[in-house]
Structures are given as C-alpha cells and as structure tokens.
N, C-alpha and C positions, 0 to 999 in steps of 0.2 A: 602594545604588545600583547599578545598570546600565553593564558595561563598553562601553565601543566596539564592540567585535567581537560581543557579543550583540548589541545593538543592528542591529548592520548583519545579523546572523543572520535577524532578527525581522522586519526591512524586506524582505530576498530572499523569503524564506519568505511571508510576508503579499502580496508582489509576485507571486508564480507563484501562490498561490491564486486572486486577484483573475484572472489571466491565464487560470487555467483555466476558471474562472465565465464569464468573459467569451468564450471560445470555445465554451464548450457551450452555452452561451444562442445564441450566434450559429447554431452547427449545428441547436439546435433549432429555430429560429424562421427559416432561411432555408432549409436542406436540406430537398427533399423524399423522403423513404425510402419504400419500400413494401416494409412488415413482412409476413412471414408469420403472426404470432399480434397480437391487440390490445394486449393489454399490453406491447407492443413500442413503443407510441404515447405511452407516458406519459413525462410529461417527464423528464430526467437517469436515465432507464431504463438505460442502457449505463455510465455511470456510476457508476449506484449496484451494480450487477453487478460492475463492477471493482474497486469498495473491498470489497464482499462477499466477492471472490475471493480477493481479498490478505488478509485479514483469515483465511480459511480456512485458505489456504494457510501461515500464520505460527503459528496454532493446530496445523498438523498437523505441522508441524516441531518447534514445542516437544514435542509429544507423542512424537515419533519420537527428538528426541534422550534423552529422559529413558529410552525402551525400550533404544536400542541403546548408550549412552554407557557407559562403563567407570569405575571406581572409579580413585584414582590410585596405588594400591598394585598394581595389575594390571600395572602397565606395569612393575615392577622386574623380573620375572622374564624379560622380553626383554631390558634394557640392562643387567644386571649382569655381572660376570664372575665 
C-alpha cells in the first residue's frame, strides 16, 4: 500500500509534468518564432534538446566520476598520523 507522502510526491510530479506539457503546447501554438533552421520548427524541439542535453550531462558526469574518483584506502595516508 502506498503511504501518504509517496502519493503526494506522485501528485506533485504529475502536476508539474502536465503543467510543463501545457506550457510547451501553448508556446508551440501561440508564439511565432523565426528560426534559422527548418528543423527548429518541429513540435517540442527545444524540449527534446533540453532532455537530451540533461541526459548527456548525466552520462558524462558518471563517466568522469569513475575516472577521477579514488578508492577509500587512498585517503588514509593523508588523514592518519
């Protein structure tokens, strides 16, 4: 059974998702943009580019974290007396 806090988080998340969709639809239908490239006229193009960019940044950070991070035993030489 779902507890009260989890139900509230689901409600807030779905509300934000619906609000973002409505604002994106409003932007697509009402505003007239003059774009430099023809593919920028595709519906929800900027939103998709934003999601792809966020996923790309997340993947790059994960990869850099594995490359740059140290093991736990490497810190002992600095903090032991």
